[in-house]
N, C-alpha and C positions, 0 to 999 in steps of 0.2 A: 393364572397369569401369563398363559399359552395365546389366550385372545388379547391382550392387553399388549406385547410384544407384535403379535402378526399386525393388529392395528396401529401402531408408533409404526412399522415397518411401512406399510401402507401408505399411510399422509408420508412418511419423509420422501418416500418413492415418488408418490404423484408430486411433490411438490408444494404441497399444502402448508406444510409447516417450513415458516423462513427461520434458518439457522444465524444465529447471530455471529457478526464476525465485527474486526475493528470497529466500525461507525457508529457502531451500539454501545462501545466504550470512550465516548468521547472522543472520537476521532474527525468526525465529520463535522460538514462548514465553515473546518480553518485549511489556513494556505500552512503546512506545512514546507520550512524554508530546512534545504540539507543544510548540516552543520557539517558533517562527516563524515566518509564511507573506512572504515577500518583504520581510526584513528588520523585517517589523513584530511587535508583541508577538502573540501566540498568543492566543485564547479561553479563559480557564481551565475547565480540564476536557475539553477536545480531546486524543484519545489515538488509537493506532492499536494493533490485534493483526494478527501477522501467521500465517494458521494454514496446513498441507499444503495442497498444489495449489495456490495461490494463493491462498487463501481468506485477505477480509480481513475484520475487524469493527472497533467502538470505540462513546467517547463523544462525542460531540461539542455538548458544552453542558449540552442537556435530554433529547438524543435519541440514542438508539443506530442507529447503522449498520450494514449490512452490503454489501460488494463481492468483486469478485474480480478479482486483478490475472492477466492471459491474457498476459504475455509471455515470454518467456525472459531471464534476468538479462543483463546489468546495466540492459535493458530494463524499460519498467514501465508497464502500461495498464487502465486502469478505466475500463470503458463506461456499466455502470448503477450505482447504488450507489440501494441499498433502505432506507430509516429508519422509523424509527417515528414519529409526527402529532401527540408533545404542542407544545400552542403553548406560546410563552414568549418574554421580553423578547431573547433570545439568538440569534432567530430568523436575521436578516441576517448574523451572526458566524456560523452553522451554514451557510449556505447559500455565503458565500464560501472555507467551509471545504471544501464538497461540488466546489464549482466549479476550485477551486485543485487538490484531487487525480484530478478527472478531467484536470487539462489535463498533470500530471505525463507524464514520458518516460520516464526514467530514474531507474534506484534505486543507492545506494549506501551500504555497511553499513562504517561507521571504527570500531570497537571500539565502544563506546556513544552512538554517534552513527547515528540513520537522516536521511541526505536523500535528498530527492527533488525532481528538478530538471527543466529544461524545456530545450532549445538556444538558446533565446529568453533564458537567464538567470533566467527564477522559480526560484525556490526556498521547498521547507517542510525546514523542519530540527526533529527530532524527537528526545527522549533517552532513554534505558533508565536508570531507576534501577536501579545497581545491584541485584541479588537480585530485583527486582520482578518475578515472572511472572504469565503469564496462567492466571486461574485458570477462564478459558472453555475 
């Protein structure tokens, strides 16, 4: 039993075992359009794309962004978000989106709905338009 624990720890530490995140559970390959943040309507043009190995990207109004989900499903964790730096009137809404995304800790895919949430009750609700997939 001890050998199994040591072998498993070694594999995880070496990166030989990939940890499953939201992309393994129906999230990958779709364009997820943000519907709401904490029940309030979302800024227009805000979306999320989930790639392989936790890659995240999307639009946040007038800028594009990239990040990485570094957790294991159903958990969700984004530490750093890289964005383009186009100045626009939607910058306050974009900043709210980025801060909310970094606060989320739980991911759930239910059909064409992606729910990112926290144990404190915060929530981001995304919808995938049927047949709409990422071209990136």
